[in-house]
C-alpha positions in Angstrom: -38.1 5.9 29.6 -35.4 7.5 31.5 -34.1 4.3 32.8 -34.0 2.9 29.2 -31.8 6.0 27.9 -29.7 6.3 31.1 -28.5 2.8 31.5 -26.5 2.3 28.2 -25.1 6.0 28.8 -23.8 5.0 32.5 -22.7 1.7 31.1 -20.6 3.1 28.2 -19.3 5.6 30.8 -18.2 2.9 33.4 -16.5 1.1 30.3 -14.7 4.1 29.4 -13.7 5.0 32.6 -12.1 1.6 33.2 -10.1 1.9 30.2 -9.0 5.1 31.0 -7.9 3.6 34.5 -6.3 0.3 32.9 -4.3 2.5 30.4 -3.0 4.7 33.3 -2.1 1.8 35.7 -0.2 0.4 32.9 1.7 3.5 32.1 2.3 4.2 35.7 3.0 0.9 37.6 4.4 -0.7 34.5 7.3 1.4 34.0 9.5 -0.6 31.9 12.3 2.1 31.8 14.9 2.1 29.2 15.2 -1.1 26.6 17.9 -1.5 24.0 17.0 -2.6 20.8 19.7 -4.8 18.8 19.3 -4.8 15.0 21.0 -7.5 12.7 23.7 -8.5 15.2 24.9 -5.1 16.6 24.6 -3.4 13.2 22.7 -0.9 14.5 22.1 -0.5 18.6 19.3 1.9 20.1 18.3 2.8 23.5 14.7 3.7 23.9 11.8 4.2 26.3 10.0 0.8 27.3 6.3 0.4 26.9 5.4 1.4 23.3 4.9 -1.1 20.4 8.1 -1.9 18.2 6.7 -0.6 15.0 6.3 3.3 16.5 9.5 3.0 18.5 11.5 2.0 15.5 10.0 4.9 13.6 10.9 7.5 16.1 14.4 6.1 15.9 14.4 7.0 11.8 14.0 3.1 11.2 10.8 2.6 9.3 9.3 -0.8 9.0 6.6 -1.0 6.4 3.0 -0.7 7.3 0.0 -0.7 5.1 -2.4 -0.1 7.8 -0.5 2.7 10.0 -0.2 -0.4 12.8 -3.4 -1.2 13.3 -2.6 -4.6 13.0 -4.9 -5.2 9.7 -2.4 -5.6 7.1 0.7 -8.1 8.3 3.1 -6.3 6.3 5.3 -5.2 9.6 7.2 -8.2 10.1 10.4 -8.7 11.8 12.2 -11.8 12.8 12.5 -11.8 16.7 15.7 -13.2 18.0 14.9 -12.9 21.9 12.1 -14.0 24.2 8.9 -11.8 23.9 6.4 -14.0 24.6 4.1 -16.5 22.5 2.2 -15.0 19.2 -0.6 -13.4 19.9 -4.0 -14.0 18.0 -3.9 -10.7 16.3 -0.7 -12.1 14.6 -1.1 -15.6 13.8 -3.5 -15.0 11.0 -0.6 -13.2 9.0 2.0 -15.6 9.1 2.7 -18.7 7.7 3.5 -22.0 9.9 7.6 -21.3 8.6 7.1 -17.7 9.6 5.9 -18.6 13.0 8.6 -21.4 13.6 11.3 -18.8 12.7 9.6 -16.3 15.4 8.6 -13.6 12.8 6.3 -11.2 14.9 4.2 -8.0 13.7 6.3 -5.2 15.2 2.8 -3.3 15.6 1.5 -6.3 18.1 5.0 -6.6 20.0 5.1 -4.1 23.2 8.5 -3.4 24.3 9.1 -4.4 28.0 12.4 -5.5 28.0 15.8 -5.6 25.7 15.1 -7.1 22.3 17.3 -8.5 19.4 15.6 -8.3 16.1 16.3 -9.2 12.3 15.5 -6.8 9.7 16.2 -6.4 5.9 19.3 -4.0 5.2 17.4 -2.2 2.7 15.0 -0.8 5.3 18.2 1.4 6.7 17.8 3.5 3.5 14.2 4.5 4.0 13.9 7.8 5.1 11.3 10.7 5.8 10.4 13.3 3.6 8.8 16.6 4.0 6.7 17.6 0.7 4.4 20.3 -0.6 1.2 19.2 -2.5 2.0 21.1 -5.9 -1.0 19.7 -7.4 -4.2 18.5 -6.2 -7.0 17.5 -8.9 -9.9 15.0 -9.3 -9.7 12.0 -11.5 -13.0 10.8 -11.0 -15.6 11.9 -8.3 -14.2 9.8 -5.7 -10.4 9.4 -6.7 -7.9 12.2 -6.3 -4.2 12.8 -8.3 -2.0 14.4 -5.6 1.6 15.6 -6.6 4.0 16.1 -3.8 7.2 18.1 -4.4 10.3 17.2 -1.9 11.5 20.2 -0.3 15.1 21.2 -0.1 17.8 19.3 -1.5 16.1 15.8 -0.7 15.2 13.6 -3.6 13.8 9.9 -3.4 15.3 7.1 -5.1 12.9 4.2 -5.7 11.7 1.6 -8.4 8.6 1.7 -10.3 5.9 -0.3 -8.4 6.9 0.8 -4.9 4.9 2.5 -2.3 5.4 5.2 0.3 3.4 6.0 3.6 2.0 9.0 3.9 1.9 10.7 7.3 -1.8 12.4 8.0 -1.5 14.9 10.6 -4.1 15.3 13.6 -7.5 17.0 12.3 -11.2 16.7 13.4 -11.4 14.2 15.9 -8.0 12.4 15.0 -5.8 13.2 17.6 -2.3 11.9 16.9 -0.8 11.3 13.2 -1.5 7.9 11.1 0.4 6.4 8.3 -1.4 4.8 5.4 0.7 3.2 2.1 0.0 4.5 -1.4 1.9 3.0 -4.6 3.8 5.7 -6.6 2.2 6.6 -9.6 5.3 8.8 -10.9 8.1 7.8 -12.8 11.2 7.2 -10.7 13.3 9.6 -13.0 11.8 12.5 -11.4 13.4 12.4 -7.9 11.7 15.5 -6.8 8.4 14.4 -7.0 6.1 11.7 -5.5 2.5 11.2 -7.2 -0.2 9.2 -5.2 -3.9 8.1 -6.6 -5.9 8.0 -3.9 -9.5 6.8 -3.9 -12.2 8.2 -1.1 -12.9 5.4 1.6 -15.8 6.1 3.6 -14.7 6.7 7.2 -10.9 6.4 6.0 -9.0 8.6 8.2 -6.2 9.3 5.6 -8.5 9.6 2.0 -10.7 11.5 4.3 -8.1 13.7 4.9 -6.7 14.1 1.4 -10.3 14.7 -0.1 -11.7 17.1 2.2 -8.7 19.0 3.7 -5.6 18.6 1.7 -5.1 21.7 -0.5 -2.8 22.6 -3.0 0.3 24.2 -1.0 -0.3 22.4 2.1 2.8 20.5 3.6 2.9 17.0 4.5 5.6 14.3 5.2 6.4 10.7 3.3 8.2 7.8 4.2 9.3 5.2 1.9 10.3 3.8 -0.3 8.8 0.4 0.4 7.9 -2.8 -1.4 8.9 -5.1 -3.8 6.2 -5.3 -6.5 8.1 -4.5 -9.7 9.1 -5.6 -13.3 10.6 -8.9 -13.4 13.4 -8.9 -16.0 12.4 -12.1 -18.1 11.2 -12.0 -22.0 7.4 -13.2 -20.7 4.5 -10.9 -21.6 3.3 -8.9 -18.6 -0.5 -9.3 -18.4 -1.6 -6.5 -15.8 -4.9 -6.0 -14.4 -6.2 -3.0 -12.1 -9.4 -1.2 -11.0 -9.4 2.4 -9.4 -6.4 3.3 -7.4 -5.0 0.1 -8.5 -3.8 2.3 -11.8 -1.0 3.7 -9.4 2.0 1.4 -9.6 1.4 0.7 -13.2 1.4 3.9 -14.5 4.8 4.3 -12.8 6.1 0.9 -14.4 4.8 2.0 -17.9 6.2 5.4 -18.0 9.2 4.2 -16.8 9.7 1.3 -19.0 9.1 3.4 -22.1 11.5 5.9 -20.8 14.5 3.7 -20.5 13.3 1.0 -23.1 13.5 -1.1 -20.4 12.7 -5.1 -20.9 12.7 -4.6 -24.6 11.8 -8.1 -25.0 8.5 -7.8 -22.8 5.1 -7.3 -24.5 2.8 -5.4 -22.2 -1.1 -6.0 -21.9 -2.8 -3.8 -19.3 -6.4 -4.2 -18.4 -8.3 -1.9 -16.6 -11.8 -2.5 -15.4 -14.4 -0.2 -14.4 -18.4 0.2 -13.9 -19.1 2.9 -16.0 -17.5 6.2 -17.7 -17.7 8.1 -14.2 -15.3 5.5 -13.0 -12.9 5.6 -15.9 -9.6 7.8 -16.2 -6.4 8.2 -17.9 -8.0 7.1 -20.7 -6.7 9.7 -23.4 -3.3 9.3 -21.8 -3.4 5.6 -22.0 -4.3 5.4 -25.4 -1.9 7.9 -26.5 0.9 5.7 -25.0 -0.3 3.0 -26.7 0.2 4.8 -30.1 3.8 5.6 -29.0 4.7 2.4 -27.6 4.2 -0.5 -30.0 4.7 -3.0 -27.4 2.0 -1.5 -25.1 -1.5 -2.7 -25.3 -4.6 -1.0 -23.5 -7.8 -2.9 -23.0 -10.3 -0.6 -20.8 -13.6 -2.6 -19.9 -16.4 -1.3 -18.6 -18.9 -4.0 -16.6 -22.2 -1.7 -16.4 -22.0 1.0 -19.3 -24.6 3.7 -19.0 -26.7 4.9 -22.0 -25.0 8.1 -21.8 -21.6 6.6 -22.0 -21.1 5.7 -25.4 -18.8 3.4 -24.7 -17.5 1.1 -27.7 -14.6 -0.8 -25.8 -14.8 -4.1 -24.0 -17.5 -5.0 -21.8 -18.2 -7.0 -18.9 -16.3 -8.1 -15.9 -12.8 -7.6 -16.2 -12.0 -11.4 -15.7 -14.1 -12.4 -18.4 -12.2 -9.9 -20.6 -9.0 -11.0 -19.2 -10.3 -14.4 -20.1 -11.1 -13.9 -23.5 -7.8 -12.1 -24.4 -5.6 -14.7 -23.0 -7.6 -17.5 -24.7 -7.7 -15.6 -28.1 -5.7 -12.5 -28.6 -2.3 -12.6 -26.3 1.1 -14.1 -27.9 2.1 -16.9 -25.7 5.4 -17.4 -27.7 7.4 -15.9 -25.1 5.4 -16.9 -21.7 3.0 -14.8 -19.9 3.6 -13.1 -16.4 0.6 -11.9 -14.3 0.9 -8.2 -12.7 -2.2 -7.5 -10.4 -3.0 -4.5 -8.1 -6.4 -3.9 -6.4 -8.7 -5.6 -3.6 -7.9 -8.9 -2.5 -11.2 -10.7 -4.1 -10.7 -8.7 -7.4 -6.6 -10.4 -7.3 -7.9 -13.8 -6.1 -10.3 -13.9 -9.1 -7.7 -12.9 -11.4 -5.3 -15.6 -10.2 -8.0 -18.2 -10.8 -8.3 -16.9 -14.3 -4.9 -16.8 -15.1 -4.1 -20.2 -13.4 -6.8 -21.9 -15.2 -5.3 -20.6 -18.4 -2.1 -22.4 -17.9 -0.3 -19.4 -15.8 1.9 -20.6 -13.1 0.8 -19.0 -9.8 4.7 -18.6 -9.2 4.7 -16.1 -11.5 2.0 -13.8 -10.9 2.9 -10.9 -8.9 0.4 -8.7 -7.0 0.3 -5.5 -4.7 -2.7 -6.2 -2.7 -4.9 -3.7 -0.9 -4.6 -3.8 3.0 
């Protein structure tokens, strides 16, 4: 029995020791010295210590490349075009790159280790991305597993963004987390208030950032935000917006709708918003959105429950949100000006909605989405 217990422990100890040795050897033996990072043909040039991933090195220099997963290589967002030789594409990169991107030597910056001078191309708008220091002004529960956090930016800082964009929340070390991490969250506040950033964050079991927000973050605590990022936005056409979300996918749409109403923007667009939840305990902002529907004639709110409980007293639409969406596109939404799709949520939900929309004659090129990493 003792042998059975000690065997795995010894093996695990040896593995951990070897991993530590490899890391130390790489740091000491493979001393890459200083490297030069050339961005956009000399528009910006930096000198940095070699050996670390490009993504984190750029962030340390004040150039923030979007990364929804915080550099774990699981979102595919931190793409840069590399103009110099840094070796072949890695297996961790290829699932996130199209054949065209691979041919143009687009790379994931979190997977590129700086070993020598490098030349890259980045969108110019990334140069305006900033890191903000903020205070949690309000932290409140929307449901049992979703919190709304309102950050107030400190000092004279204000953020300029378009509704639909996101920021990266910098999570400080806590518990067993030895170093800070960043996670991406869509802003739910309207762009007109540049002194505040509101986020809607659902608790993900085991999630480093969501656990910090739900279990540790308190009103008055300070935090850092990096942004804005993202291209999810309202398109300037007369076509009706058909929007679908669930859970924290509410965030970019809350920003979009309040921004559109405040500015009377895109006045030819009708807006249909489908929000799906399992039961009333998962539903939130119901009264606010119903009030918005009364105040804003071209806004139509369709909440639906897939499994309403006996105590929910639900009188609205029922069924999967994709089935509700299908019924409304077929029978209710006017199509005289055309339709555009706007989706925010999990890959499964988004793919299912795209199938419903295209089956009803909507063009896939006019379906826009913000997919959770």
